C-alpha positions in Angstrom: -13.8 -34.0 4.3 -14.8 -32.3 7.3 -18.7 -31.5 8.1 -17.9 -28.0 7.4 -16.6 -28.7 4.0 -19.6 -31.1 3.4 -22.1 -28.2 4.0 -19.9 -25.6 1.9 -18.6 -23.4 5.1 -15.2 -23.9 3.4 -13.9 -21.0 6.0 -14.9 -23.1 9.2 -13.0 -26.1 10.6 -14.6 -29.2 12.3 -15.3 -27.3 15.6 -16.8 -24.1 13.7 -13.9 -22.0 14.0 -12.4 -19.7 11.5 -9.7 -21.2 9.2 -7.8 -20.0 6.2 -8.8 -22.2 3.1 -6.1 -24.6 1.8 -5.8 -23.4 -1.9 -2.5 -25.7 -2.3 -4.2 -28.3 -4.4 -6.0 -25.9 -6.7 -4.7 -25.2 -10.3 -3.0 -22.3 -11.3 -4.9 -20.2 -13.8 -5.0 -16.7 -15.2 -7.5 -14.6 -13.1 -9.0 -11.2 -13.3 -11.7 -9.4 -11.6 -13.2 -6.0 -12.3 -15.1 -3.9 -9.4 -16.7 -0.7 -9.3 -17.8 2.1 -6.7 -19.5 5.2 -7.2 -19.4 8.5 -5.3 -22.1 10.9 -5.7 -21.8 14.7 -4.8 -23.0 18.1 -5.6 -22.3 19.5 -9.0 -20.2 22.3 -7.9 -18.0 19.8 -5.9 -18.0 17.6 -9.2 -16.9 20.4 -11.2 -13.9 21.4 -8.9 -12.9 17.8 -8.6 -12.9 17.2 -12.4 -10.9 20.6 -13.1 -8.5 19.7 -10.3 -9.6 22.6 -8.0 -9.5 20.8 -4.7 -7.2 22.2 -1.8 -5.7 18.7 -1.1 -3.8 18.1 -4.6 -4.3 15.6 -7.5 -7.4 13.6 -6.5 -7.2 11.1 -9.3 -3.4 10.4 -9.1 -3.9 9.9 -5.3 -6.8 7.7 -5.7 -5.2 5.6 -8.3 -2.2 5.0 -6.4 -4.6 4.1 -3.2 -6.6 1.7 -5.3 -3.5 -0.1 -6.4 -1.9 -0.3 -2.9 -5.2 -1.4 -1.7 -5.5 -4.2 -4.0 -2.1 -5.4 -3.3 -2.7 -5.3 0.5 -6.0 -6.9 0.5 -5.1 -9.7 2.6 -3.9 -7.3 5.4 -7.6 -5.7 5.8 -9.9 -8.8 4.9 -9.5 -11.9 7.3 -8.6 -15.2 5.4 -7.5 -13.5 2.1 -4.8 -15.1 0.6 -1.6 -12.9 -0.2 -1.5 -12.9 -3.9 1.1 -12.2 -6.5 -0.6 -9.7 -8.4 0.4 -9.0 -12.1 -1.3 -5.9 -12.6 -4.1 -3.3 -11.5 -5.7 -1.0 -13.8 -7.8 1.9 -12.5 -10.2 4.1 -14.4 -12.4 7.1 -13.7 -15.7 8.0 -15.3 -16.9 11.6 -14.6 -19.9 11.4 -16.8 -22.5 9.7 -14.9 -25.9 11.2 -15.0 -27.3 13.0 -12.2 -29.2 11.1 -9.8 -32.9 11.9 -8.7 -31.9 14.6 -6.4 -29.4 16.2 -9.0 -26.1 14.9 -7.4 -23.2 14.1 -9.6 -21.6 11.0 -10.0 -18.4 9.4 -10.6 -17.4 5.9 -11.1 -14.3 4.2 -10.3 -13.4 0.9 -12.0 -10.6 -1.3 -10.8 -9.5 -4.6 -12.8 -6.9 -6.7 -10.7 -5.2 -9.6 -12.7 -2.8 -12.5 -11.4 -1.7 -16.1 -12.0 -2.6 -18.2 -9.0 -4.6 -20.6 -7.2 -7.2 -18.3 -6.1 -9.4 -15.3 -7.6 -8.8 -11.4 -7.3 -12.4 -10.4 -6.5 -11.8 -9.1 -3.1 -8.5 -7.3 -4.4 -10.8 -5.4 -7.0 -13.7 -4.6 -4.5 -11.0 -3.4 -2.2 -9.3 -1.3 -4.6 -12.3 0.2 -5.7 -13.6 0.9 -2.0 -10.4 2.6 -1.2 -10.2 4.8 -4.4 -13.8 6.2 -3.5 -12.8 6.5 0.1 -9.6 8.5 -1.1 -11.9 10.6 -3.1 -14.0 11.4 -0.3 -11.1 12.2 2.0 -9.6 14.9 -0.7 -13.0 16.5 -1.2 -14.4 16.5 2.2 -13.1 20.0 2.6 -15.4 21.3 0.0 -18.4 18.9 0.8 -19.0 16.3 3.5 -22.3 15.1 2.3 -20.6 13.2 -0.7 -22.2 9.6 -0.7 -20.5 6.1 -1.6 -22.7 3.7 -3.3 -22.6 0.7 -5.8 -19.7 -1.0 -4.7 -19.8 -4.2 -6.5 -18.3 -6.9 -8.8 -18.7 -6.3 -12.4 -16.9 -9.6 -13.6 -14.3 -12.2 -13.0 -12.6 -14.7 -15.1 -10.1 -17.8 -14.5 -10.2 -20.5 -11.7 -12.6 -23.5 -11.4 -15.9 -21.5 -11.2 -14.9 -19.9 -14.8 -16.2 -16.5 -15.9 -18.9 -14.5 -14.4 -20.4 -11.2 -15.4 -22.8 -8.9 -13.5 
């Protein structure tokens, strides 16, 4: 075992250089992860978004597809992420967030990713949720440029050596 492994720095080799962790010896288990991201906007933009009255078209279908594509291609965007055989991706939108302190309406996007493999899907869920809200921003920016993306976080994960975890 290298000094880096002894110190818990699994993404560094003996020379301190970046490396991809070898997961070949890990047990294949069913794994899932759910992440969320929140986008805040004016009440007027929120009404138009929920009603489907934005100039760029169907925001939710586009954001759903973007989240799924992002989850499937996480390894292309995040260094040292393993390409995974994803079993499924579920995307949900919650339009009913209470206004924040400044009266801005909000929307929550939740992404759940599942696979059977040797490494977890937390990054895939986080990447999917992030790209979904970026897509919403892109499609609504003609109406409002001051939207705010917040609260990108892992909500829960299951499977693997570390077991289940919930925020």
